[in-house]
C-alpha positions, 0 to 999 in steps of 0.5 A: 511338482506339476500339481498342488493339493486343494483340500476343497476340490482335490488336486489342481494343476498350477496352470488352472490358477493362471490369471484369467487373461493369460488362461484365455489367451492360451484357450484362444491360441489352442483354438486357432492352432486347431484350425477347424471347429473343436468342442470344449471337452476335447479342448479341455483334454488337450489343455489338461484343464477342467471343462468348466474352466474352458467353457467359461473362457470360450463363452467370453471369447465368443462375446469378444468376437474372437471365436464363434460357435458352430455345430460339430456332427457326431460320428454316430447317432446323437445331437450335434455338439457345440464346436468353436472356431477362430474368427479370422481377423478382418476389417470391422464392417459394422460401421459400413453396415450401419451406413448402408442400413441408414441409406435404405430409408429413414424408417424401419418400414421403408428399410424393410421393404427395400431390403426385401425387394433387394433380396428378391432381385438377389434370388433372380440373379442366383436363379439366372446363374444356376438354372439347373439348381432351380429345376432340380436337375442334380438329382436332389429332392427338388427333382424327385418331388413334383411340387413347388414347395418341395423344390423351393425348400430344397433350393432355399436350403442349398443356397442358404447353406452355401451362404454359411447359414448351416441350413438344415431342412427338416424331413417331410412336410407338415400340415399347416393352417392359416387365416386368409384376409377374410378370416377364413381358414386356409389349409396347406403344407409346410416345410421348415428350414433351420438356420444354425449360423447367421453369417451377418448376425451383428447386422441382423440384431442391430437392424433386423429390418435390413438383415432379416428383411434381405434374407426374407426377400431372398427366401421368397424370391427363391421359392417363387423362382422354383414355382415358376420352373415347375410343370403342371403339378404346380397348378395345384398349389395356389401360392408358396409363402415364406416366413422368417423367425429370427433368433428363436434361440441365440444361434438359431433362426427358423424359415417356414415355407407354406403352400396353400392348397386351393379347394377344387372349383365347383361350377354351379349352374342356375336352375331352370324354371319349370314350365307350368 
C-alpha cells in the first residue's frame, strides 16, 4: 500500500518519511523541472506532500542558495504569492565582489562615496544610450506628467525592473516634509518605488556601502537626468532627492524620491522716506 496509518496525525504517505536530504533533493528537482516560479501549495499538490513539509525544504534550499524567492501575481484580485525558482549554476562571484569592494577604498565612507559616483556615471550612460526613455516618448507616465518627480520615478522604476529588482512604483504622489540645513521645514511631494528582489543581495548585505551605494548613485543619477530633460514645468521643482532604505523586509528595499517645492519669491522693496 502507498499509505500507512499514523494515529496522531492520520494517514501519511511513505514518501513523507523519507530522510530529509532525499526529500529536499526531490523538492529541488521538482522546482528545477518546473522551469519558472512555483509556489509552495502547487508544489505540495504535485508532490503529494503536506505544504508545511514543502515550505520547510524550500526555506532550507533558499538558505543554501539553490533556489530563490520571487513574486507570483494572482490572476484575480489579491496580494501576490511567494514563488520559488531554481538558481542557475554559476561561478561564485562573492570573492570577486569582496576584492572589488576593498579596491574602492579602505574605509566604508570612501567606498560609499566612490560607489555612488560610479552609480551616477552609470545613469549617465543609460540616459545616453536610451534618450527616449528619459524624455518619456514611449507614452508612459513620464510622458504624461509634466514634472521631474513623475518622470524620474517612471524612469527609475523601468531601469531597476530591467535590472531584476522586480520594481513596483506606488500609485500617486504623497506629500512629504523634511528639515533643511537651517532646521526649517521644507514641504514637497514623494514617490515610492518598492524593490522586491535585489539581484546582488549577497554583496549588498556584506558591503551595503558598495552595493546600496552604487544603486543609490544610479537612482539619483536617473532622476537628475530626467529633471534635466524637462521643460518649463520643472522650474517649479527646486530639487529631486533620492533615498534608499535597504532590506526593510528580508526581500524588500524601498526607494523614495522627494521633490521639494520652493515657495514663491516675494520681492520686498525698501520703503521711501516721507518728505517733511
